[in-house]
A tleap script that builds the chain and sets N, CA, C and O, in Angstrom:
source leaprc.protein.ff14SB
mol = sequence {
  NMET ASP GLU VAL PHE LYS ALA LEU ALA ASP
  GLY SER ARG ARG SER LEU LEU ASP ARG LEU
  HIE ALA ARG ASN GLY GLN THR LEU GLY GLU
  LEU CYS ASP GLY LEU ALA MET THR ARG GLN
  ALA VAL THR LYS HIE LEU ALA ILE LEU GLU
  ALA ALA ASN LEU VAL ALA THR ILE LYS HIE
  GLY ARG GLU LYS LEU HIE TYR LEU ASN PRO
  VAL PRO ILE HIE GLN ILE GLY GLU ARG TRP
  ILE LYS LYS PHE GLU HIE ASP LYS LEU LYS
  ALA LEU SER GLU LEU LYS ARG ARG LEU GLU
  SER ARG ASP CALA
}
set mol.1.N position { -52.320 53.050 -41.880 }
set mol.1.CA position { -52.562 50.934 -41.505 }
set mol.1.C position { -52.714 50.840 -39.903 }
set mol.1.O position { -52.312 49.720 -39.586 }
set mol.2.N position { -53.115 51.530 -38.805 }
set mol.2.CA position { -54.448 51.570 -37.991 }
set mol.2.C position { -55.475 50.630 -38.170 }
set mol.2.O position { -55.834 49.611 -37.579 }
set mol.3.N position { -56.013 51.552 -39.605 }
set mol.3.CA position { -57.477 50.828 -39.741 }
set mol.3.C position { -57.741 49.473 -40.890 }
set mol.3.O position { -58.721 48.832 -41.270 }
set mol.4.N position { -56.710 49.472 -41.086 }
set mol.4.CA position { -55.537 48.187 -41.858 }
set mol.4.C position { -55.826 46.303 -40.922 }
set mol.4.O position { -56.262 45.211 -41.287 }
set mol.5.N position { -55.192 46.970 -39.450 }
set mol.5.CA position { -55.425 46.645 -38.985 }
set mol.5.C position { -56.710 45.696 -37.906 }
set mol.5.O position { -57.000 44.612 -37.400 }
set mol.6.N position { -57.112 47.143 -38.094 }
set mol.6.CA position { -58.646 47.439 -37.265 }
set mol.6.C position { -59.508 46.408 -38.109 }
set mol.6.O position { -60.320 45.661 -37.565 }
set mol.7.N position { -59.280 46.419 -39.455 }
set mol.7.CA position { -60.323 45.779 -41.047 }
set mol.7.C position { -60.390 44.341 -40.416 }
set mol.7.O position { -61.363 43.589 -40.357 }
set mol.8.N position { -58.664 44.084 -39.803 }
set mol.8.CA position { -58.185 42.556 -39.940 }
set mol.8.C position { -58.890 41.994 -38.858 }
set mol.8.O position { -59.530 40.957 -39.037 }
set mol.9.N position { -58.860 42.474 -37.903 }
set mol.9.CA position { -59.287 41.634 -37.080 }
set mol.9.C position { -60.206 40.970 -36.680 }
set mol.9.O position { -60.168 40.080 -35.830 }
set mol.10.N position { -61.354 41.473 -37.440 }
set mol.10.CA position { -62.856 40.567 -37.230 }
set mol.10.C position { -62.619 39.415 -38.631 }
set mol.10.O position { -62.107 39.495 -39.748 }
set mol.11.N position { -63.403 38.215 -37.718 }
set mol.11.CA position { -63.307 37.285 -38.927 }
set mol.11.C position { -64.122 37.311 -39.595 }
set mol.11.O position { -64.061 36.458 -40.480 }
set mol.12.N position { -65.161 38.102 -39.615 }
set mol.12.CA position { -65.587 38.184 -40.925 }
set mol.12.C position { -65.477 38.660 -41.818 }
set mol.12.O position { -65.989 38.287 -42.874 }
set mol.13.N position { -64.524 39.978 -41.610 }
set mol.13.CA position { -63.882 41.070 -42.613 }
set mol.13.C position { -62.557 39.397 -43.604 }
set mol.13.O position { -62.114 39.109 -44.716 }
set mol.14.N position { -62.549 39.140 -42.904 }
set mol.14.CA position { -61.362 38.221 -43.283 }
set mol.14.C position { -61.732 37.216 -43.648 }
set mol.14.O position { -60.850 36.641 -44.286 }
set mol.15.N position { -62.677 36.641 -43.567 }
set mol.15.CA position { -64.118 35.879 -44.668 }
set mol.15.C position { -63.798 36.489 -45.768 }
set mol.15.O position { -62.871 35.997 -46.410 }
set mol.16.N position { -64.402 37.600 -46.241 }
set mol.16.CA position { -64.690 37.547 -47.327 }
set mol.16.C position { -63.593 38.602 -48.424 }
set mol.16.O position { -63.676 38.950 -49.602 }
set mol.17.N position { -62.529 38.864 -47.246 }
set mol.17.CA position { -61.601 38.415 -48.159 }
set mol.17.C position { -61.048 37.938 -48.913 }
set mol.17.O position { -60.610 38.256 -50.019 }
set mol.18.N position { -61.039 36.569 -47.933 }
set mol.18.CA position { -61.344 35.472 -48.264 }
set mol.18.C position { -61.358 35.211 -49.437 }
set mol.18.O position { -60.302 35.023 -50.041 }
set mol.19.N position { -62.793 35.124 -50.157 }
set mol.19.CA position { -63.641 34.954 -50.278 }
set mol.19.C position { -62.868 35.901 -51.714 }
set mol.19.O position { -61.843 35.301 -52.040 }
set mol.20.N position { -63.037 36.840 -52.374 }
set mol.20.CA position { -62.558 38.175 -52.782 }
set mol.20.C position { -61.329 37.735 -53.586 }
set mol.20.O position { -61.123 38.172 -54.718 }
set mol.21.N position { -60.326 36.658 -52.835 }
set mol.21.CA position { -59.276 36.263 -53.360 }
set mol.21.C position { -59.116 35.492 -54.124 }
set mol.21.O position { -58.483 35.445 -55.178 }
set mol.22.N position { -60.326 34.164 -53.036 }
set mol.22.CA position { -61.234 33.034 -54.465 }
set mol.22.C position { -61.345 33.497 -55.819 }
set mol.22.O position { -60.939 32.926 -56.832 }
set mol.23.N position { -61.677 34.110 -55.764 }
set mol.23.CA position { -62.652 34.696 -56.695 }
set mol.23.C position { -62.918 36.247 -56.688 }
set mol.23.O position { -63.976 36.520 -56.122 }
set mol.24.N position { -62.258 37.283 -57.152 }
set mol.24.CA position { -62.275 38.981 -57.636 }
set mol.24.C position { -63.010 39.366 -58.236 }
set mol.24.O position { -63.036 39.110 -59.439 }
set mol.25.N position { -63.948 40.174 -57.614 }
set mol.25.CA position { -65.010 40.673 -58.436 }
set mol.25.C position { -66.665 40.067 -58.450 }
set mol.25.O position { -67.194 39.494 -59.403 }
set mol.26.N position { -67.288 40.369 -57.135 }
set mol.26.CA position { -68.509 39.891 -56.712 }
set mol.26.C position { -68.609 40.627 -56.486 }
set mol.26.O position { -67.755 41.445 -56.144 }
set mol.27.N position { -70.296 40.785 -56.591 }
set mol.27.CA position { -70.832 41.256 -56.058 }
set mol.27.C position { -71.778 41.719 -54.825 }
set mol.27.O position { -71.071 41.503 -53.841 }
set mol.28.N position { -72.654 42.092 -54.504 }
set mol.28.CA position { -72.916 41.951 -52.887 }
set mol.28.C position { -73.548 41.019 -53.166 }
set mol.28.O position { -73.043 40.130 -52.480 }
set mol.29.N position { -74.580 40.463 -53.896 }
set mol.29.CA position { -75.005 39.772 -54.193 }
set mol.29.C position { -74.203 38.474 -53.570 }
set mol.29.O position { -74.374 38.006 -52.445 }
set mol.30.N position { -73.360 38.046 -54.494 }
set mol.30.CA position { -72.389 36.257 -54.738 }
set mol.30.C position { -71.851 36.868 -53.672 }
set mol.30.O position { -71.333 35.755 -53.585 }
set mol.31.N position { -71.229 37.835 -52.299 }
set mol.31.CA position { -70.781 37.503 -51.527 }
set mol.31.C position { -71.233 37.203 -50.471 }
set mol.31.O position { -70.571 36.625 -49.609 }
set mol.32.N position { -72.993 37.691 -50.281 }
set mol.32.CA position { -73.916 37.432 -49.215 }
set mol.32.C position { -73.887 35.551 -49.035 }
set mol.32.O position { -73.684 34.902 -48.009 }
set mol.33.N position { -74.197 35.010 -50.572 }
set mol.33.CA position { -74.495 33.879 -50.850 }
set mol.33.C position { -72.928 32.817 -49.513 }
set mol.33.O position { -71.723 32.762 -49.270 }
set mol.34.N position { -74.213 32.274 -49.153 }
set mol.34.CA position { -73.998 30.997 -47.800 }
set mol.34.C position { -73.413 31.422 -46.856 }
set mol.34.O position { -72.867 30.611 -46.108 }
set mol.35.N position { -73.325 33.003 -46.546 }
set mol.35.CA position { -72.615 33.321 -45.200 }
set mol.35.C position { -74.120 33.532 -44.523 }
set mol.35.O position { -75.174 33.857 -45.067 }
set mol.36.N position { -73.840 33.239 -43.196 }
set mol.36.CA position { -74.325 33.642 -41.922 }
set mol.36.C position { -74.601 34.636 -41.474 }
set mol.36.O position { -74.846 34.761 -40.274 }
set mol.37.N position { -74.644 35.916 -42.589 }
set mol.37.CA position { -75.096 37.224 -42.144 }
set mol.37.C position { -75.484 37.723 -42.830 }
set mol.37.O position { -75.455 37.261 -43.971 }
set mol.38.N position { -76.077 38.951 -42.580 }
set mol.38.CA position { -77.796 39.604 -43.057 }
set mol.38.C position { -76.433 40.541 -44.333 }
set mol.38.O position { -75.220 40.474 -44.132 }
set mol.39.N position { -76.950 41.170 -45.307 }
set mol.39.CA position { -77.162 41.683 -46.032 }
set mol.39.C position { -76.766 43.513 -45.629 }
set mol.39.O position { -76.486 44.403 -46.431 }
set mol.40.N position { -76.859 43.584 -44.374 }
set mol.40.CA position { -76.686 45.286 -43.864 }
set mol.40.C position { -75.714 44.192 -43.602 }
set mol.40.O position { -75.273 43.720 -44.650 }
set mol.41.N position { -75.297 43.706 -42.636 }
set mol.41.CA position { -73.780 43.132 -41.974 }
set mol.41.C position { -72.955 43.377 -43.355 }
set mol.41.O position { -72.336 44.393 -43.671 }
set mol.42.N position { -73.096 42.312 -44.005 }
set mol.42.CA position { -72.034 42.161 -45.452 }
set mol.42.C position { -71.405 43.619 -45.872 }
set mol.42.O position { -70.240 43.919 -46.134 }
set mol.43.N position { -72.775 44.531 -45.837 }
set mol.43.CA position { -72.478 45.874 -46.217 }
set mol.43.C position { -71.011 46.819 -45.388 }
set mol.43.O position { -69.858 47.164 -45.649 }
set mol.44.N position { -72.301 46.921 -43.971 }
set mol.44.CA position { -70.816 47.801 -43.006 }
set mol.44.C position { -69.779 47.102 -43.029 }
set mol.44.O position { -68.892 47.883 -42.684 }
set mol.45.N position { -68.950 45.286 -43.381 }
set mol.45.CA position { -68.351 44.848 -43.342 }
set mol.45.C position { -66.942 45.589 -44.533 }
set mol.45.O position { -65.778 45.844 -44.224 }
set mol.46.N position { -67.698 45.782 -46.032 }
set mol.46.CA position { -67.550 45.861 -46.676 }
set mol.46.C position { -66.841 47.608 -47.039 }
set mol.46.O position { -65.899 47.966 -47.747 }
set mol.47.N position { -67.709 48.282 -46.271 }
set mol.47.CA position { -66.991 49.277 -46.338 }
set mol.47.C position { -66.575 49.591 -44.828 }
set mol.47.O position { -66.871 50.715 -44.423 }
set mol.48.N position { -66.128 48.997 -44.226 }
set mol.48.CA position { -65.337 49.253 -42.732 }
set mol.48.C position { -63.867 48.406 -44.003 }
set mol.48.O position { -62.729 48.736 -43.669 }
set mol.49.N position { -63.921 47.773 -44.846 }
set mol.49.CA position { -62.540 47.177 -45.688 }
set mol.49.C position { -62.426 47.797 -46.705 }
set mol.49.O position { -61.341 47.462 -47.181 }
set mol.50.N position { -63.021 48.694 -47.499 }
set mol.50.CA position { -62.710 49.837 -48.891 }
set mol.50.C position { -62.186 51.124 -47.682 }
set mol.50.O position { -61.432 51.863 -48.314 }
set mol.51.N position { -62.292 51.556 -46.452 }
set mol.51.CA position { -61.996 52.456 -45.155 }
set mol.51.C position { -60.599 52.338 -45.831 }
set mol.51.O position { -59.940 53.098 -46.541 }
set mol.52.N position { -60.394 51.024 -45.309 }
set mol.52.CA position { -59.704 50.605 -44.710 }
set mol.52.C position { -58.619 50.218 -46.347 }
set mol.52.O position { -57.576 49.751 -45.891 }
set mol.53.N position { -58.534 50.237 -47.534 }
set mol.53.CA position { -58.243 50.219 -48.614 }
set mol.53.C position { -57.800 48.917 -48.702 }
set mol.53.O position { -56.585 48.816 -48.867 }
set mol.54.N position { -58.573 47.657 -48.628 }
set mol.54.CA position { -58.683 46.670 -48.727 }
set mol.54.C position { -59.131 45.142 -49.936 }
set mol.54.O position { -58.663 44.082 -50.349 }
set mol.55.N position { -60.906 46.433 -50.092 }
set mol.55.CA position { -61.206 46.475 -51.221 }
set mol.55.C position { -61.532 47.434 -51.971 }
set mol.55.O position { -61.872 48.439 -51.347 }
set mol.56.N position { -61.572 47.549 -53.597 }
set mol.56.CA position { -62.254 48.603 -54.007 }
set mol.56.C position { -63.421 47.904 -55.226 }
set mol.56.O position { -63.550 46.688 -55.361 }
set mol.57.N position { -64.024 48.698 -55.858 }
set mol.57.CA position { -65.589 48.860 -55.933 }
set mol.57.C position { -65.107 49.478 -57.329 }
set mol.57.O position { -64.156 50.251 -57.442 }
set mol.58.N position { -66.114 48.900 -58.630 }
set mol.58.CA position { -66.110 49.647 -59.657 }
set mol.58.C position { -67.611 49.406 -60.127 }
set mol.58.O position { -67.960 48.226 -60.106 }
set mol.59.N position { -68.379 50.166 -60.470 }
set mol.59.CA position { -69.025 49.653 -61.420 }
set mol.59.C position { -70.051 49.509 -62.305 }
set mol.59.O position { -70.781 50.488 -62.454 }
set mol.60.N position { -70.328 48.309 -63.059 }
set mol.60.CA position { -70.260 48.129 -64.115 }
set mol.60.C position { -71.695 48.098 -63.829 }
set mol.60.O position { -72.407 47.637 -62.937 }
set mol.61.N position { -71.892 48.903 -65.153 }
set mol.61.CA position { -73.644 48.715 -65.004 }
set mol.61.C position { -74.345 48.835 -63.476 }
set mol.61.O position { -73.800 49.282 -62.467 }
set mol.62.N position { -75.512 48.382 -63.583 }
set mol.62.CA position { -76.284 48.409 -62.400 }
set mol.62.C position { -75.521 48.082 -61.199 }
set mol.62.O position { -75.728 48.580 -60.093 }
set mol.63.N position { -74.702 47.290 -61.456 }
set mol.63.CA position { -73.653 46.606 -60.776 }
set mol.63.C position { -72.183 47.120 -59.423 }
set mol.63.O position { -71.234 47.806 -59.803 }
set mol.64.N position { -72.263 46.783 -58.401 }
set mol.64.CA position { -71.150 47.181 -57.887 }
set mol.64.C position { -70.329 45.265 -57.529 }
set mol.64.O position { -70.673 44.279 -56.877 }
set mol.65.N position { -69.368 45.576 -58.255 }
set mol.65.CA position { -68.164 44.738 -58.242 }
set mol.65.C position { -66.975 44.834 -56.974 }
set mol.65.O position { -66.514 45.809 -56.381 }
set mol.66.N position { -66.826 44.004 -56.906 }
set mol.66.CA position { -65.976 44.381 -55.109 }
set mol.66.C position { -64.351 43.620 -55.841 }
set mol.66.O position { -64.207 42.829 -56.773 }
set mol.67.N position { -63.368 44.267 -54.960 }
set mol.67.CA position { -62.362 44.089 -55.839 }
set mol.67.C position { -61.431 44.190 -54.382 }
set mol.67.O position { -61.315 45.140 -53.607 }
set mol.68.N position { -60.675 42.491 -54.329 }
set mol.68.CA position { -59.007 42.191 -53.279 }
set mol.68.C position { -58.568 43.542 -53.966 }
set mol.68.O position { -58.712 43.854 -55.148 }
set mol.69.N position { -57.947 44.333 -52.848 }
set mol.69.CA position { -56.370 45.047 -53.285 }
set mol.69.C position { -55.931 44.799 -51.879 }
set mol.69.O position { -56.284 45.012 -50.719 }
set mol.70.N position { -54.544 43.983 -52.893 }
set mol.70.CA position { -53.355 43.189 -51.406 }
set mol.70.C position { -52.468 44.055 -51.232 }
set mol.70.O position { -51.442 43.826 -50.592 }
set mol.71.N position { -52.819 45.492 -51.935 }
set mol.71.CA position { -51.642 46.259 -51.422 }
set mol.71.C position { -50.648 46.632 -49.810 }
set mol.71.O position { -49.491 46.678 -49.393 }
set mol.72.N position { -52.196 46.846 -49.336 }
set mol.72.CA position { -52.101 46.983 -47.924 }
set mol.72.C position { -51.692 46.591 -47.450 }
set mol.72.O position { -50.745 47.185 -46.934 }
set mol.73.N position { -51.964 44.979 -47.036 }
set mol.73.CA position { -51.555 43.578 -46.389 }
set mol.73.C position { -50.088 43.197 -47.004 }
set mol.73.O position { -49.569 42.215 -46.472 }
set mol.74.N position { -49.475 43.720 -47.866 }
set mol.74.CA position { -48.313 43.486 -48.244 }
set mol.74.C position { -47.982 44.952 -48.097 }
set mol.74.O position { -48.494 44.867 -46.981 }
set mol.75.N position { -47.680 45.976 -48.155 }
set mol.75.CA position { -47.344 46.889 -46.635 }
set mol.75.C position { -46.789 46.516 -45.424 }
set mol.75.O position { -45.665 46.897 -45.097 }
set mol.76.N position { -47.961 45.301 -44.240 }
set mol.76.CA position { -47.908 45.127 -43.194 }
set mol.76.C position { -46.749 44.182 -43.066 }
set mol.76.O position { -46.065 44.147 -42.043 }
set mol.77.N position { -46.494 43.283 -44.293 }
set mol.77.CA position { -45.233 42.349 -43.900 }
set mol.77.C position { -44.666 43.181 -44.785 }
set mol.77.O position { -45.672 43.300 -45.484 }
set mol.78.N position { -43.690 44.006 -45.445 }
set mol.78.CA position { -43.105 44.780 -45.631 }
set mol.78.C position { -42.440 45.626 -44.349 }
set mol.78.O position { -41.242 45.812 -44.140 }
set mol.79.N position { -43.284 45.964 -43.761 }
set mol.79.CA position { -43.588 47.095 -42.039 }
set mol.79.C position { -43.410 46.639 -40.730 }
set mol.79.O position { -42.759 47.142 -39.814 }
set mol.80.N position { -44.306 45.270 -40.782 }
set mol.80.CA position { -43.633 44.617 -39.661 }
set mol.80.C position { -42.889 42.951 -39.034 }
set mol.80.O position { -42.233 42.572 -38.064 }
set mol.81.N position { -43.547 42.299 -40.403 }
set mol.81.CA position { -43.245 40.858 -40.745 }
set mol.81.C position { -42.164 41.018 -41.676 }
set mol.81.O position { -42.604 40.540 -42.722 }
set mol.82.N position { -40.931 41.447 -41.888 }
set mol.82.CA position { -40.095 41.320 -42.672 }
set mol.82.C position { -39.060 41.542 -41.730 }
set mol.82.O position { -38.030 40.900 -41.523 }
set mol.83.N position { -39.642 42.852 -41.045 }
set mol.83.CA position { -37.936 43.405 -39.967 }
set mol.83.C position { -37.560 42.200 -38.485 }
set mol.83.O position { -36.593 42.030 -37.743 }
set mol.84.N position { -38.692 41.687 -38.608 }
set mol.84.CA position { -38.249 40.487 -37.521 }
set mol.84.C position { -37.816 39.113 -38.595 }
set mol.84.O position { -36.732 38.546 -38.731 }
set mol.85.N position { -38.315 39.021 -38.846 }
set mol.85.CA position { -38.067 37.718 -39.721 }
set mol.85.C position { -36.103 37.490 -40.492 }
set mol.85.O position { -35.574 36.448 -40.879 }
set mol.86.N position { -35.194 39.699 -40.425 }
set mol.86.CA position { -34.194 39.623 -40.511 }
set mol.86.C position { -33.639 38.702 -39.419 }
set mol.86.O position { -33.524 37.505 -39.683 }
set mol.87.N position { -33.216 39.257 -37.972 }
set mol.87.CA position { -32.943 38.955 -37.018 }
set mol.87.C position { -32.853 37.539 -37.698 }
set mol.87.O position { -31.872 37.358 -38.419 }
set mol.88.N position { -33.672 36.610 -37.569 }
set mol.88.CA position { -33.666 34.947 -37.685 }
set mol.88.C position { -32.608 34.456 -38.911 }
set mol.88.O position { -31.495 33.951 -39.053 }
set mol.89.N position { -33.563 34.882 -39.562 }
set mol.89.CA position { -32.665 34.779 -40.961 }
set mol.89.C position { -30.683 35.122 -40.378 }
set mol.89.O position { -29.771 34.296 -40.329 }
set mol.90.N position { -30.654 36.284 -40.113 }
set mol.90.CA position { -29.150 36.194 -39.676 }
set mol.90.C position { -28.687 35.662 -39.081 }
set mol.90.O position { -27.489 35.468 -39.288 }
set mol.91.N position { -29.271 35.136 -38.063 }
set mol.91.CA position { -29.369 33.904 -36.735 }
set mol.91.C position { -28.681 32.730 -37.425 }
set mol.91.O position { -27.476 32.478 -37.412 }
set mol.92.N position { -29.429 32.216 -37.888 }
set mol.92.CA position { -29.622 30.996 -39.785 }
set mol.92.C position { -28.446 30.815 -39.642 }
set mol.92.O position { -27.854 29.877 -39.108 }
set mol.93.N position { -27.943 32.048 -40.297 }
set mol.93.CA position { -27.015 32.056 -41.338 }
set mol.93.C position { -25.752 31.973 -40.272 }
set mol.93.O position { -25.161 30.940 -39.957 }
set mol.94.N position { -25.478 33.325 -39.789 }
set mol.94.CA position { -24.588 32.606 -38.643 }
set mol.94.C position { -24.396 30.933 -38.208 }
set mol.94.O position { -23.249 30.517 -38.046 }
set mol.95.N position { -25.030 30.431 -38.111 }
set mol.95.CA position { -25.349 28.743 -36.987 }
set mol.95.C position { -24.833 28.339 -38.665 }
set mol.95.O position { -23.668 27.988 -38.482 }
set mol.96.N position { -25.165 28.189 -40.478 }
set mol.96.CA position { -24.496 27.338 -41.000 }
set mol.96.C position { -22.820 28.018 -40.963 }
set mol.96.O position { -21.746 27.417 -40.921 }
set mol.97.N position { -23.071 29.289 -40.992 }
set mol.97.CA position { -20.927 29.443 -40.901 }
set mol.97.C position { -20.398 28.790 -40.521 }
set mol.97.O position { -19.557 28.074 -41.065 }
set mol.98.N position { -21.002 28.864 -38.575 }
set mol.98.CA position { -20.330 28.433 -37.831 }
set mol.98.C position { -20.477 26.747 -38.326 }
set mol.98.O position { -19.321 26.336 -38.423 }
set mol.99.N position { -21.407 25.685 -38.654 }
set mol.99.CA position { -21.191 24.441 -38.155 }
set mol.99.C position { -19.980 24.373 -39.499 }
set mol.99.O position { -19.291 23.360 -39.381 }
set mol.100.N position { -19.580 25.271 -40.776 }
set mol.100.CA position { -19.341 24.883 -42.223 }
set mol.100.C position { -18.334 25.130 -41.626 }
set mol.100.O position { -17.415 24.663 -42.299 }
set mol.101.N position { -17.745 25.847 -40.272 }
set mol.101.CA position { -15.894 25.787 -40.510 }
set mol.101.C position { -15.761 24.866 -39.404 }
set mol.101.O position { -14.728 24.196 -39.425 }
set mol.102.N position { -16.486 24.690 -38.528 }
set mol.102.CA position { -16.463 23.713 -37.713 }
set mol.102.C position { -15.990 22.489 -38.316 }
set mol.102.O position { -15.396 21.775 -37.508 }
set mol.103.N position { -16.099 21.861 -39.909 }
set mol.103.CA position { -17.049 20.779 -40.581 }
set mol.103.C position { -15.094 20.900 -41.494 }
set mol.103.O position { -14.624 19.783 -41.714 }
set mol.104.N position { -14.132 22.165 -41.942 }
set mol.104.CA position { -13.680 22.256 -42.302 }
set mol.104.C position { -11.818 21.894 -41.254 }
set mol.104.O position { -10.744 22.032 -41.839 }
savepdb mol mol.pdb
quit
């Protein structure tokens, strides 16, 4: 999971993930369009995202298509975010119970 956090720590990589979320299955050239980065920089960022399992690639003829893999992000939500929400939801439930018992 450390690789996922390191990959997500960079704004350029998050931007690439956003672009893949908007339209999955893009080539390197398509991902480079409109970015203020060189093709080599995008390639390096994609390699880090692939190493973190956030991007998967499939060769289609002469093209290499890049796809977002949302599973590691979901795992972060399950492992880190969800457990912190549990206490908040429990507190809200307790507050609701107290308010309802006070009104009765």
